[in-house]
N, C-alpha and C positions, 0 to 999 in steps of 0.2 A: 815213198810213203811207208812208214814203219807199220809193223803188224798192230802195234798199240793204237796208232792213229786210225787205221782202218776199223779197228774194233770200236773206237769212239764214234766214228762216223756212222757205223752201222747201228749203234744204239740211239743216237741222237734223234732220229725221226720218230721213235716210238716211246721214248722215255722223256716225259716233260714234267717240270716241277708242278706241284699241285697249285702253287700260287698263280702260275700262268693259266691253268685251266680255270681257276676261280675268277680271275680278273677278266679274262676274255668272255666268260659266261655272264658275268655282271654286265659287261658292255653289250653283249648280245640281248640280255634282258632289257637293257636301257633302250635299245633300238625298237623293241616291242612296244614299250611305253611311248616312244617317239612316233611310231607308226599310227597309234590310235589317238594321239594327242589332238590332231586337227578335228577329228570327228567329235570328240568330247567338247572341245572349245567352240565348235562351229556356231551354236546359237549365240554365244557371247560375241564372237568375232563378227558375225553377220550384223548384229546390232551396232557394233562399234564402227564397222566400215560401210554400213548401209548396203548389204549384199542381198540380192534375190537368190532363189534356189539355183537357177542356172549358173549364176556367177559363183556361188558357194561350191557348186559341183565342179566348176572349172578349177578351183583351188585344189580340190581332192584329186582331180585328173592330173594336174601338174605335179603334185607330190608323188603320186603313184607312177606316173610316166617317168619322172626323174629316177624313182627307185628301180624301175625296169631297165633304164639305160645304165644305171650304176652297175647292175649285174653284168651287162654286156661289156662295159669298160674295165671290169676287173681283169687284171693281167695274171700271167703265171707267177709273177713275183707277188706273193700274197701279202707280205709285210708292207711293201710299197703301196699296194692298193688299200690296205687297211689304214695307212697313214693319210692317204688322200681322202678316204671316206671320213675319218674323224676330223680332218682339216676342214672339209666342207661343212660338217655339222657344227664345228666351232664358229666358222664364219657366218653361217646362216642363222644360228640362234642369236649371235651378237647383233645381226642386222634386224632380226624380228623384235629384239628388245627395244629398239628405237623406232619401230614403225608406228605411225600415228594415225593419219586420217584415211589413207588409201591402202587397199589390200596389197601386200607385197607379193605379187604373183611370181616374179622371178626368184624371190627368196625362198618361197615354198618349193619351187622346182629344184633349187640347189640343195635344199634340206632333204628332199626325196632322193636326189642323186647321192648325197652322203650316206643316207640310210641304206640304199641299195649296194653301194660299194662296201660298206662296213659289214652288212649281213652276209653278202656273198663271199667276201674274202675270208671272214671268220669261218664260215661253213666249209669252204674249200681248204682252209688251213688245217681244220680239224680232220678233214678227209685225208689230206696228205700225211698227217701225223699218225693216224690210226686206220690205215687202209683195211686191215684185217677185221677191224671192229667198227666199220663205217656206219652200219645201221644203228648200232647202239648210241654212237656219238651224235648222229643226226637226230635221233629221238630225244637225247638229252638237250641238245641245242633248241629243238622246237619246244620242249617243255619250258626251258628258261625264258624263251621268247614269249610264250603264252603267259608265263608268270608275270612278266613285265607288262604285257598288254592287259592283264587282269588287274594288276595293282595300279596301273596308270590312272584310270578314271577316278579311283578312290583318292589317290594322291593329288589329283588336280582339283578336287572339290574345294579346298580352301581358296584357291586362286579364282575359281568360278564365283564363289560367294562374295569375294572382295573385288572382283573384276580387276585383279592385279596380275595380268598376264605377263607384264614386263619382268616381275620377279621370277615367274616360272621360267621364262626364256633365259634369264641370267643364271638361274640354277642349273639348267641343262648345259649352258655354256661352260660353267665351272666343271661339271662332271665330265663332259666330253674332253675338256682340256687336260684333266687328270689322266683319262684313258689314253689320250694322244702321247702324253709324257711317258706313261708306262710302256707303250709299244716302242717308242724311240729308245728307251733305256734298257729294256729287258727282252724284247722279242727279237728273234733272229729267223731269217728265211731258211726253210728246210731245203736240202739238196733235191733237185728235180729228179723224179724217177719216171720212166716211161710208163704210159698207161698200158694195162693189159688188154690186148685185143679181145673184143667180145667173141665168145665161142659160137654165137648164133650168126649165120651168114646174113648179109643185107639183101634178103629176098624181097620180092614185091609184097608178099604176105606180111613180112616183118614191118615194112614201110606202112602198109595199110593199118597195121596195129599201132604203130608209133604215132601217126598223125592224130587219130582220135584221142589218144592219151594226152597229147599236147592241148587239144581243145578242152578236154576234161579238166586239166590243170588250170587253164585260163578261166574256165567257168568257176572252179572251186575258189580260187583266190579272188576272182572278181566279186563273187557273192559275199565272201568274207569281208572285203573292203567296202562294198556297198552297205551291208548291214551294219558293220561297226562304224562306218562314217555317218550314217543317217539315223541310227537308233536313238541317240540322245535327242535330236531334233524332233523325230517322230513321236517319241514318248512325251516330250514337252507339249507338242501341239495336240496330242490326244487326251490331255487333261491333267498331266502331271505338272503341278503349279511351279515347283521350284526346279531350277536347273540342276541342283545337286541330286534331287530325286530322279530327274530324267536321265542323268548320267549313270544311274544305277542299272538301267537296262543294258547299257553297253558293257558295264562291269560284269553283270551276270552272264552275258553272252560270252565274254572271254573266260570267265570262271568255268562255265560249262565246257568250253573248248580245252582249257588247261587240264581239267579233271579227266576228260576222255582220253587225251593224249597220254596222261600219266597212266591210266588203266591199260591202254593198248601198248604201252612200252614194256609191259610184263608178258608173261606166257599166254595171256588172254588172246593176243593176236595169233599166236601159233595154233591155239585151240579152235578159234572161230575161223581163221583163214583170211587171206587178204581179199579175195574176191567177194566172199560173203560179207565181210565187214564193209567193203565199199558199197555193195548193193543196199544194205540196211541203212547205212549213213546217208546215201543219196536220196532214197525214198523218204527217210525221216526229215531231211533238210527241206526237200521240196514241200512236204506237207506242212512243216512248221512255219515256213514263210507264207504259205497260203493262209494259214490261220492268223498269222500276224497281220495280214492285210485287212482282215474282217474283225480283228479283236475289238470288242466293244468298250473296254475300259482299261485304264493304265495297269492295274494289277495283272490282268490277263497278258498284257504286252511283256511285263517282267517275266512271267512264267514261261511264255513261249520263246522269249529271247534266250533264256537259259537252255531250253530244250534244243533250239537251233544251234547253240554253241556246242552242246554235246554231240550232235550229229556232224557238225562241221569239223570237229577236232581231228579225227583220224584221216580225213580225206586227203589233204595236201601231202603230209609225210608219205602216205602209201603211194599216191600217184608219182611223187618225186622218186620213190624207190624204183618204180617201173622205168622212169626216165633215166636215172643214173645207171641203171644196168646197161644202157645203151650208149650213154655219153656223159662223162663227168666233167663238163665244162660250164663256164659261167652263164652261157646263153640259156641253159636249162633253167636257171633261177630267174632269168628274165621273162620266160614264158608266162608264168603266173603274174608277173608285174604288169604286163600289158593288159591283162584282164582286169587287174586291180585299178588301172588308170581309166579304163573305158566304162566299166559298169557304174561306179559312183557318179561319174559325170553324166551319163545317160539318165540315171535316176533323177538327178537334179533338173535336167532338161524337161523330162516328162512331168515332173512335179510343178515346174514353173508354167508349163503349157496348159495343164489341166487345173492349176491352182489347188492341187491336193497331193500330198506326199504319198497317199495310199496308191495313187496311180503310178507314182514313181517306183514304188516297191514291186510293181509288176515286172521290172527289169530283172532283179535278182530271182524272182519267182520263175520267170521264163528261163533263166539260166539253169535253175534247178530241174525244170522239166526236161530241158535239153540233155542234162547229165543223165537223168533217168533213162531217156531214150537211147543215148549213146552206150551206156554201160550194158544195156540189155543185148546189144549186138557186138560189143567190143570186149567186154570183160567176162565173158562166159568161161567158167573154169574148165577148159578142156584138159585132156590127158597131158598134152604137151606143156600147157601153162602150169599145171600142178607140179610136174617134174621139174620145171625150170625155176619155180618160185623158191627163194631161199628161206630157210627157217630162221626167224629172228633169234638173236642171242639173248 
């Protein structure tokens, strides 16, 4: 190999066309909209398919369980995994377009599987290309994902008003097809480089720290999925007459999350500190969900949903940064996905059992209380932790 070829190979992992960054970011944003889509459409789909809360919760479970498995199945060949993810999204949205009288449980599982593979392979592809700037790129991707999740409920409103979900699914089918074509024609796999071994030895104390962080990540993503999945239904049952108005609660939740992630992607995080940010966010989230359960009228639900989103925003990216310091593999992204599958389903089960969604929301509230308890014993900013924590760029 000539010196010129070696020089080109050395540059290729770090120098990417702006068009590639932009298109992959748009695709990542679209997965955010796709993730919240079922929760926003749930009241309309429940009427259409005659679903009770426990069955509707099963749909949420299958989507998020599929998403978690998608993260596990993502291989070291990021482009191949990305193509598989978009391929599953194309097939599932096409199938959903023609679903009629019965809830397509398998199709929503495949839809979640496609979302998981697409999100994980995109995140790891960015990580491979910008290892030295990993934190900033993950913050950017989480911001674009939140932007899609925020815009999704608003963009879905016309389809809710007209009960024309087939057109929505066909629109997504077309967009995912375009992204699939882009990856085939323009994206190329990066040369595999060995992971840098962590400087911290795998002692028993490190393992004791690692396991609670995994539980915290599961609770954080599980709460996010349960709230976003049920907020539209909860707001509608609490007195918001139109489904469009009820979907506003979900949109405000994601707007608060997006704005807080945008704020903490600046030097604010370095000023406040990771541990302090996590503590404040966890306490605020647990308190806001508790208020949400006893909220007396719809306008209060809208306000508290926005506050809950603000508190939720920095949690997962920060917990993910702790996890990626120890292992940068696909299963790390699956950790939160299993929480996202379990908590919305259990919320629906409790709601159906007690005939009230307020009882169902005890599930994310309990997860919030568990996070508060765990962080008080796990995330105390000791001298060692402070020295180990990287300063965000």
